[in-house]
N, C-alpha and C positions, 0 to 999 in steps of 0.2 A: 557855621559853615555853608550857610546860606545868604550870608551877608557880603557884599562887597562895596567898599566905599560908602557903607551907610545905606547902600540898596537891597530891601530885601528881596531875593530871587523869589520867595514863596507868595508875594503879593499878586493881587489879580492884574496889576498894572504890568507887573513882567509878564505874564502869560500873555497879555494882550500884545505886548512888544513881539513876542515870541510869535505870535498868531500874524502879527505884520509882516515879520522877517519871512515867514513861511509862504505868506500871500506874494511877495517880492519873488521868491525863488520859484515858487509856481509859475509867475509871468514870463521869469527869464527863462526857465526851464522847458515853458512851452514855447518860446519863440528861438531858442538855440537850437542848432544842429545837432543830431545824434548819430554818430558814425556807426555802421552797420557791424559791428565786430562779434555779432553772437551767432555760432553756428546753429542754424535751423534744421529740423528734419526735413526730408526731402518727402516729396506727396508725389506719388504714382498714380494713374489712372490706366488701367489695362482694360481696354476695349475688345470683347470677342466677337467674331464674325461666326455666321452660320457653318463656313467652311472649314471651321478649326483655327484660320488666322486670326492675328490680333496685334494690334499696337500698343505699344505703352507711350503715355506721354508725360512726361516727368517735370516737376516745377521746382528748381533747386538752384544753390549756391554754386554754380561751377567753377568760380574762382578759388572758393575754399579748397574744392577736389583738387584742382589742377595745382593749386600749390601746396597740397598735401598737408593741410591743415589737421591736427589731431581732433577728432570731433568731441572727444571728451573735455574738450577746453571751454570753457564759458566764455572765454575771450580771446579773440585771434590774435590780440597784441601778445599772449603769453606763448605763442610759438615761435619758434626759432626762423620759421618761413613766413613771419608777418610782412617783412618788406615786400617779397614776391608776391602775397597775397593783395597788400594794398596797390601795388603797381599795376595788377590785373584788373582791379576793381576801377583804374583809371584808364584802361585800354578802351580802342575804339572798337565799336562791333565786329568789324572785319578781321581785327587782329586776334580778338578774344574767340571769335567763331574758328579760327584757324586752330588755335591751341586747345580748344575743345575736341575738335574733329582728331586731333592727333594723338588726345588723351583718350578718345572715345572707346578704343580696344581693350584698353587696361580697364577704364571704368565697367564696361560691359561684362568683363570676367568676373565682376564683383556682384552681378545681378545673377542669383541662381533660381531658375524655375525648372521644377523638377515634375515632370507630369506622370500620374499612376493609369495602369490599365491591368487587364488581367495576365499580361506579359510581362510585367514588372514597371520598374521606374526607368525613365529617361531624362536626362537633361535637355531642355529646350534651347537650341542655339538663338541668339538675338543677331538681329542686323541693324546698325545704325540707320537712320533715314534723313533727320534733319535737327537743326538747331536753330532757336529763333531767340537771338542776343538782344537785348533792350539797349538804346542808348546809355552813354555816360550819364547823362542827366544829373541830377543830386548826387555827389560821391559821399554824402552822408548817409544816403540811403542805400539799404542792402538791393544788389541787381540779382533778381531772377531770372533765369535760362530757362527756355522750356526746349528739352530734348525728345525727340520722338524717334523710338525703334520699333521693329517689327519682330514677329516670330509666327510659328505654326506649329498648334499642338499635333503631338503624332497620332496617326489615326488610331481609333479606339480608346482614347484616353477619356478617363472618368472623372479624374481630379487632377489638381496641381496644388504644389506648395511653393512658397516665396521666401527668399533669405535674401537681405543683403548685405554684403561684407561689412563686418564691424570697423574696417578702416574708414567706411565711408559714413558710418554713424547711424542715427535711427531713421525709421522710414515709417510712412502710412500708405498703404495700398488700397486702392478701390477697385473693384471689378465690377463689371457689367456688360451687357450687350448692346452694342451702338453706343449711343450718346447717354445711356440710363445706366448709373452705378446702382448696384444691387446689394453687395457686400462691401464692408472695409474693416481693415485691421490695422492698428496702430502696434509698431514693433520697435522694442529695444534695439539696441546694437547688435548684430549678428542673431537675432532671434530668428526662429522658423517659424512661419505662418502655421496656423490650423488650414487643413486641405480646404481649399475652394472647389466645390463641385462643378462639372461641365455638364452642358446641354440643359436638358428639361431640370436636372437636380439644382443649377443655380436659380435659387429662389430666394427672396428675401428673408433675414433671420426672423424668427419670432420673435413675439413682443418680450418675452422671457430672456430670449438669447440677446437683444439689444440692451435690454435692462442691465444684464450682467456685465456685458461688454463695457459699457459706457460708466457704470460705477466704478469698475475697476479703472477705468482711464481718469477718472475725476479724482480717485483716490491716489493715483500715481501723480497726478499732477501736482498734488500736494507733498506726498511722501513717496519717492525720494526728490523729485524734480522742483519743488517749489519753495527754494530755500528764501527767497524774499518774502512770499505769505507765511511760512513759518515761523522767521523772525516778527512778523507783524503779530501773529497770534500769540506767539510769547509775550509781545509787549502787552498785548491785552491781558494775560494771564498773570503778569507780575504786578499789575497795579493793586489786587486784592485778590486774597485766597476764598474769600466770600463768595458764597454762591450766588448772591443778588448781583452784585456788580459783574461778574464774571458771566452770567447768563444775559443781563441787560445789553452788554457789550456784545457778545456772540450772537444774539438775537438780532441786532442792529445789523452788525456786518452780514449776517447771511441773508437777512431781507434784502439789502441793498445790493450784494454781487448777483442775487438771483435776477433782480430786476434789469441791472444793465447787462447781463449775459444774454437773457430773453431778448432783450431790444437790441443788442448788437447782432444776435443770430437772426432776428426778423428783418436785418436792415433798417431799423428805424432810426439808429444812432451810429455813429462811426467816428472813431478818433484814432488817429495814426498812434503807433507805437512809440514814435519818437518823442511823444507827449506822454503817454500813459505810462511807460516804463520809468521815468525819471520822477514822475509824481507818486508812483508807487514807492520808489525808494524815500522820497520825502515823508510819505506817510509815515514809515517806518521810525523815520528820524523823530517826528512830531510825538508820537504815542510814546516812545522810550524817553524822550526829554520830559514829557508833562509826567512820567512815572518817578522820575526823579524829584520834582517840584512840587508834587502832591502826594498825600497818603491816603486819599480817599475818591471815590467817583464823584467829579463834579458834574452840575447838570448839563454842560457842554461838552463832555466827554461822549456822551451815547450819541450826540448828532455828528460829532467829529468822526467817531469811528464808522458812523453810517455814510457819511461823504466819502470816507476812504473806501469804504466797501463798493460804492459804486464805481470807483476806479479799479479797484482789483477784479471786478465782475467784467469790465473790458480787457483785463489782462487774461482772465479766463478764457473769454471769447476767442482768443487766437487762436489755439490749437484747435477748437470744433469748426471756427470759420474755414482754416485749411483742409481739415478731413472731411467736413461735410457731415450732416445727419441724415439718416435714412428717411425718406421723402413720407413713406407710409407710416413711420414711428418717431416723427419729429420730437413731439410733446414728450413722449416715453424716455428718448435719449437724453432730452434736455433735462428732465427730472431726475433721470438716472445719474447723469453727470454731476447734478448738484447735490445728489445725496453723496456720492463718492466723494467729492470735496469736503462736505461736512463731516464724513466719516475720518476722513484725513487730518482735518483741524481738530476733532475731538481725539484722535489719536496722539496728536501732539500735545494737547493739553493735558490728557491723561498721564503721559509719559513726563511732562514737566512736573504734575503733581507728584507722582511715584518717585520721581527723582528728587525733589527737593521741598514739595508742599508737605505730605505726610511725615518727614524727618523732622523739619527745621521750622515750620509755620509759628510754633508757638514760643520759639526761641526770641529772648528780647534783640538781639542783634540780626534777626531775620532780614530786616530792611535794611540796614547798614552794610552787611557784609553780603546779601544776596540781591536783594532788589535793584538797589543802587547802582553796584558794579555791573551787573547782567544788563542793566538798562543802558548804561553809559557804553558799553561793548557794542549791544544792538544798535545803539544812536549812531557810534562810530561807522559801523559797517554800512548803515542805510546812508550815512552822509557819503562816504566814499563811492557808493553804486550811484549816488546823484551826479558826483562831480564826473564819475567814469561815463554815465549815460549821457551826460549834457555835453561834455568838451574832448571825449577822448572816442 
């Protein structure tokens, strides 16, 4: 089954050809434009003043909101409103600004800030101030507008909660005094935040609180959000159920993504998601195909996984770059996020082992009926993502 026209697919020459093809795809993947069809979380920065007034500056894809794109969709092309969204992405700034202003009242109704005091709770009204819409530029790159609104905490308020309507998707809220962010939370669609204290009680989170928050954030970035990372880890798992090959690959992947995550957050390296995301998809394809062509860990596999880990680390950096890390606990948050990512990856491996490894690993048909079909399915998914992220 591994021979076509006398050409053995298992030979090292074939694997060299695969690597060559992979390099070509990387080149064109990096050069091709990637349209911004992903609905990303909105980032909000709430700046408090001493008199209780505040402004909220939001950085978000307003075209997706105005077009009423379902935030649960991973691709805006899946929405029946995709034509309207695509038209808005090509609209001149003044035209888009006008539509955003018309939409602002409905959008503001989806931002729920509730202040608490000894007298009870009260929803804080918000007022639209301005919107900064970038030029059309490259239509393949997502356009993020900056909308500013204002409000005023009721007299005597001691804390407040934040909730973003699930119709608009996930949100990250950063709260601080003036230009200094002190606390931040990353919230699922419609999730109510933990209370943010006001006044002198608004202090940076303790080291342990930061650690817990970012471990959870890192874990959630794998489970349930990181389907591409999940498939890559499953590809690593499928090659061999022996602990040594698995440990070598997971260790290489961990070290690599830790390096690029740290370097990205420190601003040492920066690579556009338009390049990183297609390459991550290609990494899934390569690992899955190699599972089909070889039965054991080859010397180059660990280095290939390490190289792909560098890419995945830059992918992990995206969410932390947007949310930001607490200045006083930068290292703590970075380490905690990595711990969360590792726990998520180990959870994926543990689930896969319990699902198939425990029951079928000693069966003579394990490779032919599980490893190869699953790897082909993973490769097909990765290939589709590659095409989608490059050309659509």
